[in-house]
C-alpha positions as CSV (number, residue, x, y, z in Angstrom):
1,X,1.7,-47.4,-13.8
2,X,0.0,-46.3,-10.6
3,X,-2.9,-44.0,-11.2
4,X,-3.2,-42.9,-7.6
5,X,-2.3,-39.3,-7.0
6,X,0.5,-38.8,-4.6
7,X,-0.6,-36.6,-1.8
8,X,1.7,-34.5,0.1
9,X,2.1,-35.6,3.7
10,X,0.7,-33.0,6.0
11,X,2.8,-32.9,9.1
12,X,1.5,-31.5,12.3
13,X,3.4,-28.5,13.7
14,X,5.9,-29.6,16.2
15,X,5.3,-28.7,19.8
16,X,8.6,-26.9,20.1
17,X,7.9,-24.8,17.0
18,X,4.5,-23.8,18.4
19,X,6.2,-22.9,21.7
20,X,8.9,-20.9,19.9
21,X,6.3,-19.0,17.9
22,X,4.4,-18.1,21.0
23,X,7.6,-17.0,22.8
24,X,8.5,-14.8,19.9
25,X,5.1,-13.2,19.8
26,X,5.2,-12.6,23.5
27,X,8.7,-11.2,23.4
28,X,7.9,-8.9,20.4
29,X,4.8,-7.6,22.1
30,X,6.7,-6.8,25.3
31,X,9.6,-5.1,23.4
32,X,7.3,-3.1,21.2
33,X,5.4,-1.9,24.2
34,X,8.6,-0.9,26.0
35,X,10.6,0.6,23.1
36,X,8.2,1.2,20.2
37,X,7.9,-0.9,17.1
38,X,10.2,1.3,15.1
39,X,13.0,0.9,17.6
40,X,13.0,-2.9,17.9
41,X,15.0,-5.0,15.4
42,X,14.3,-8.6,14.5
43,X,17.7,-9.4,16.0
44,X,16.7,-7.8,19.3
45,X,13.6,-9.9,19.3
46,X,15.5,-13.1,18.7
47,X,18.1,-12.2,21.4
48,X,15.5,-11.3,24.0
49,X,13.6,-14.6,23.3
50,X,16.8,-16.6,23.5
51,X,16.4,-18.1,20.1
52,X,18.5,-18.0,16.9
53,X,17.7,-15.6,14.1
54,X,17.0,-18.6,11.9
55,X,14.2,-19.7,14.3
56,X,12.7,-16.2,14.2
57,X,12.8,-16.1,10.4
58,X,11.3,-19.5,10.0
59,X,8.2,-18.1,11.7
60,X,8.1,-14.5,10.4
61,X,9.6,-13.3,7.1
62,X,10.1,-9.8,8.4
63,X,8.9,-7.3,11.1
64,X,5.8,-6.5,9.1
65,X,4.9,-10.2,9.1
66,X,5.4,-10.3,12.8
67,X,3.3,-7.3,13.4
68,X,0.5,-8.8,11.3
69,X,0.6,-12.0,13.5
70,X,0.3,-9.8,16.6
71,X,-2.6,-7.9,15.0
72,X,-4.4,-11.1,14.1
73,X,-5.0,-11.9,17.7
74,X,-6.3,-8.5,18.5
75,X,-8.5,-8.5,15.4
76,X,-10.1,-11.8,16.4
77,X,-10.9,-10.5,19.8
78,X,-12.6,-7.5,18.3
79,X,-14.6,-9.7,16.0
80,X,-15.7,-11.9,18.9
81,X,-16.8,-8.9,21.0
82,X,-18.6,-7.5,18.0
83,X,-20.5,-10.7,17.4
84,X,-21.6,-10.9,21.0
85,X,-22.7,-7.3,21.1
86,X,-24.6,-7.4,17.9
87,X,-26.3,-10.7,18.8
88,X,-27.8,-8.9,21.8
89,X,-29.9,-6.8,19.4
90,X,-31.1,-3.4,20.5
91,X,-31.0,0.0,18.9
92,X,-28.8,-0.1,15.7
93,X,-27.6,3.5,16.2
94,X,-26.3,2.6,19.7
95,X,-24.7,-0.5,18.2
96,X,-23.1,1.5,15.4
97,X,-21.7,4.0,17.9
98,X,-20.4,1.2,20.1
99,X,-18.7,-0.5,17.1
100,X,-17.1,2.8,15.9
101,X,-15.7,3.4,19.4
102,X,-14.3,-0.2,19.5
103,X,-12.6,0.1,16.1
104,X,-11.2,3.5,16.9
105,X,-9.8,2.1,20.1
106,X,-8.3,-0.9,18.2
107,X,-6.6,1.6,15.8
108,X,-5.3,3.7,18.6
109,X,-4.0,0.7,20.6
110,X,-2.4,-0.9,17.5
111,X,-1.4,2.1,15.4
112,X,2.3,1.3,15.4
113,X,1.7,-2.3,14.4
114,X,-0.7,-1.2,11.6
115,X,1.8,1.3,10.3
116,X,4.7,-1.2,10.1
117,X,5.4,-1.7,6.5
118,X,3.4,1.3,5.5
119,X,4.9,1.2,2.0
120,X,2.6,-1.8,1.4
121,X,-0.7,0.1,1.6
122,X,-2.7,-2.9,0.6
123,X,-1.1,-5.0,3.4
124,X,-3.1,-3.6,6.3
125,X,-4.9,-0.7,4.7
126,X,-8.6,-0.2,4.2
127,X,-8.7,-2.7,1.3
128,X,-7.3,-5.6,3.4
129,X,-9.9,-8.3,4.1
130,X,-9.1,-8.2,7.8
131,X,-10.5,-4.6,7.8
132,X,-13.2,-4.8,5.2
133,X,-15.4,-6.4,7.7
134,X,-15.4,-3.1,9.6
135,X,-17.0,-1.5,6.6
136,X,-19.5,-4.4,6.2
137,X,-20.5,-4.1,9.8
138,X,-20.9,-0.3,9.6
139,X,-23.0,-0.7,6.4
140,X,-25.2,-3.4,7.9
141,X,-25.9,-1.3,11.0
142,X,-26.7,1.8,8.9
143,X,-29.2,-0.3,6.9
144,X,-30.8,-1.4,10.2
145,X,-31.3,2.2,11.3
146,X,-33.8,2.7,8.4
147,X,-32.6,6.3,8.0
148,X,-32.9,7.8,4.5
149,X,-29.1,8.2,3.9
150,X,-26.9,7.0,1.1
151,X,-25.8,3.9,3.1
152,X,-22.8,3.0,0.9
153,X,-21.4,6.6,1.0
154,X,-21.9,7.1,4.7
155,X,-20.4,3.6,5.4
156,X,-17.4,4.6,3.3
157,X,-17.0,7.9,5.0
158,X,-17.1,6.4,8.5
159,X,-14.9,3.6,7.5
160,X,-12.2,6.0,6.1
161,X,-12.3,7.9,9.4
162,X,-11.1,4.7,11.1
163,X,-8.0,4.3,9.0
164,X,-4.7,4.4,10.8
165,X,-3.4,7.1,8.5
166,X,-6.3,9.3,9.3
167,X,-5.8,8.6,13.0
168,X,-2.1,9.5,12.7
169,X,-2.9,12.7,10.9
170,X,-5.5,13.7,13.5
171,X,-3.2,13.0,16.5
172,X,0.2,14.0,15.2
173,X,-0.6,16.8,12.7
174,X,-3.8,18.3,14.1
175,X,-3.1,17.6,17.7
176,X,-6.5,16.1,18.5
177,X,-6.8,13.9,21.6
178,X,-8.6,10.6,21.7
179,X,-11.7,12.1,23.4
180,X,-11.9,14.8,20.8
181,X,-11.6,12.3,17.9
182,X,-14.3,9.9,19.4
183,X,-16.7,12.8,20.2
184,X,-16.3,14.2,16.8
185,X,-16.9,10.8,15.1
186,X,-20.0,10.1,17.2
187,X,-21.5,13.6,16.8
188,X,-21.0,13.2,13.1
189,X,-22.9,9.9,13.1
190,X,-25.7,11.5,15.1
191,X,-26.0,14.4,12.7
192,X,-26.0,12.2,9.7
193,X,-28.7,10.0,11.1
194,X,-30.9,12.8,12.6
């Protein structure tokens, strides 16, 4: 009897599969921008990309999965910008304000993608690992300020203000514009750290 463990053969992703995935992402991004996420069906994406529905569903289980793939790219870019900015050093209060503006802009730009599949709160909500690094960054910058505040509570408060549901409430229910939201967030930070 052979005692060697059988290892599953890992096959590289075929070039045409990679090309199809990129085409589907590009097509979905374009259709979502033109028509809104809620108005675009998976069938419309497959048709516009010129691929069969089977090809689409081999790459993405549903529209929420497709939205998460689109968000992944945006999230990685935000992380890269943040690492570059924070590696430059400087005043931690300025860095904190910069970071809050960047994340608020990310939420505004990607709100419809973040809201897709809202029934699954844990999917892209505040508890999702892709967003928890926002809280970790806020907390680290608060620690660096050396201000006598309850760092965890203030970090949570600022983090919650960046949630897509809060942004939706502020814009759609309260009628606040982007400038008012950002100015309010930044003035709150300055008062907390004064």
